[in-house]
C-alpha positions in Angstrom: -109.4 22.8 -69.1 -105.6 22.6 -68.8 -104.3 21.0 -65.7 -102.4 23.3 -63.4 -98.8 22.4 -62.8 -97.1 22.8 -59.5 -95.4 26.0 -60.8 -98.6 27.6 -61.9 -100.5 27.1 -58.6 -101.2 30.3 -56.7 -99.2 29.3 -53.7 -96.1 28.4 -55.8 -96.5 31.7 -57.7 -96.7 33.7 -54.4 -93.6 31.8 -53.1 -91.6 32.7 -56.3 -92.6 36.4 -56.1 -91.6 36.5 -52.4 -88.3 34.8 -53.3 -87.7 37.3 -56.0 -88.5 40.1 -53.6 -86.0 38.6 -51.1 -83.3 38.6 -53.8 -84.0 42.2 -54.6 -83.6 43.1 -50.9 -80.4 41.0 -50.6 -79.0 42.8 -53.7 -79.9 46.1 -52.1 -77.7 45.1 -49.0 -80.3 43.8 -46.6 -79.2 41.0 -44.2 -80.8 37.6 -44.2 -82.3 38.6 -40.8 -83.8 41.8 -42.1 -85.2 40.0 -45.1 -86.8 37.3 -42.9 -88.4 40.0 -40.7 -89.6 42.3 -43.5 -91.1 39.5 -45.7 -92.4 37.4 -42.8 -90.3 34.3 -43.1 -90.5 32.0 -40.1 -86.7 32.1 -39.6 -83.5 33.4 -41.1 -82.9 29.9 -42.4 -86.2 30.0 -44.2 -85.3 33.3 -45.9 -81.9 32.0 -46.9 -83.4 28.8 -48.3 -86.0 30.8 -50.3 -83.2 33.0 -51.8 -81.1 30.0 -52.7 -84.1 28.2 -54.2 -85.1 31.2 -56.3 -81.6 31.7 -57.6 -81.4 28.0 -58.5 -84.7 28.1 -60.3 -83.7 31.3 -62.2 -80.4 29.7 -63.2 -82.2 26.6 -64.4 -84.7 28.6 -66.4 -81.9 30.7 -67.9 -80.0 27.5 -69.0 -83.2 26.1 -70.6 -83.9 29.4 -72.3 -80.3 29.6 -73.5 -80.5 26.1 -74.9 -83.8 26.9 -76.7 -82.3 30.0 -78.3 -79.2 28.0 -79.3 -81.4 25.3 -80.9 -83.4 28.0 -82.8 -80.3 29.6 -84.0 -78.9 26.3 -85.2 -82.1 25.7 -87.2 -81.8 29.1 -88.7 -78.3 28.4 -89.8 -79.4 25.1 -91.4 -82.1 27.1 -93.3 -79.5 29.5 -94.5 -77.1 26.9 -95.6 -79.5 24.7 -97.4 -80.2 27.0 -100.4 -76.5 27.7 -101.0 -75.3 24.1 -100.7 -75.6 23.3 -104.4 -73.4 26.3 -105.1 -70.8 25.0 -102.7 -70.9 21.6 -104.4 -70.5 23.4 -107.8 -67.5 25.3 -106.5 -69.1 28.8 -106.5 -66.7 30.8 -104.4 -69.3 33.2 -103.0 -71.4 30.2 -101.8 -68.3 28.6 -100.3 -67.5 31.8 -98.5 -71.0 32.1 -97.2 -71.1 28.5 -96.1 -67.8 28.9 -94.2 -69.2 31.9 -92.3 -72.3 29.9 -91.4 -70.1 27.0 -90.2 -68.0 29.4 -88.2 -71.1 30.7 -86.5 -72.3 27.1 -85.8 -69.0 26.2 -84.3 -69.1 29.2 -82.1 -72.7 28.4 -80.9 -71.6 24.8 -80.1 -68.4 25.9 -78.4 -66.2 24.0 -80.8 -63.7 26.8 -80.8 -62.9 26.5 -77.1 -59.3 25.3 -77.5 -58.4 28.8 -78.7 -59.4 30.2 -75.3 -57.2 27.7 -73.5 -54.2 28.6 -75.7 -54.7 32.3 -74.8 -54.8 31.5 -71.1 -51.6 29.5 -71.3 -49.9 32.4 -73.0 -51.1 34.7 -70.3 -49.8 32.4 -67.6 -46.4 32.3 -69.4 -46.4 36.1 -69.6 -47.3 36.3 -65.9 -44.5 33.8 -65.0 -42.0 35.9 -67.0 -43.1 39.0 -65.1 -42.7 37.2 -61.8 -39.2 36.1 -62.8 -38.2 39.6 -63.8 -39.5 40.9 -60.4 -37.5 38.2 -58.6 -34.4 39.1 -60.5 -34.8 42.8 -59.6 -35.2 41.9 -55.9 -32.2 39.6 -56.1 -30.1 42.3 -57.6 -31.3 44.8 -55.0 -30.2 42.5 -52.1 -27.4 40.5 -53.6 -26.2 42.5 -56.5 -22.8 43.0 -54.9 -22.4 39.3 -54.1 -19.6 37.6 -56.2 -22.0 34.9 -57.5 -24.8 37.3 -58.5 -23.9 37.6 -62.2 -23.8 33.7 -62.5 -27.1 33.3 -60.7 -28.8 35.9 -62.8 -27.4 34.5 -66.0 -28.5 31.0 -65.1 -32.0 32.1 -64.2 -32.2 34.0 -67.5 -31.0 30.9 -69.4 -33.5 28.7 -67.5 -36.4 31.0 -68.5 -35.3 30.9 -72.2 -35.1 27.1 -72.1 -38.4 26.6 -70.4 -40.4 29.1 -72.4 -38.7 29.0 -75.8 -41.4 29.3 -78.4 -44.2 29.8 -75.9 -44.7 33.4 -76.7 -45.1 32.9 -80.5 
């Protein structure tokens, strides 16, 4: 007979189910006090800890599940690549194209393409900064447009933006 693990014991299963019910109540808008009272927890703190514990366990299982699926997908990609590899070595263009698509998928699964996301975020920040500068210039014009130094200040700010961000928007 298989040995019961801590997670398969009836008391642990009941605690998990109660924790999941507590999460459902919390999502529905119940307060911690209401959850403690409705589910029979000894205190608000007990209800809160049960919710946090269940969320942590769910997150851990989700990470483990995601990793298992990732490993399975990587094995499938290996199986797909194996039969076409001789064609790649021989220079068959269709095999090379297929192998490249398999490698792109593998890189995506492993997160090897992450630098592209960082680059996009930097461009967004530059765009946001440029918008902020434009807004500042409009406000400056509104309040100081008649000042004798306004054209020089505006021209200098425009030049500064061009110097600092030249090529950043390519």
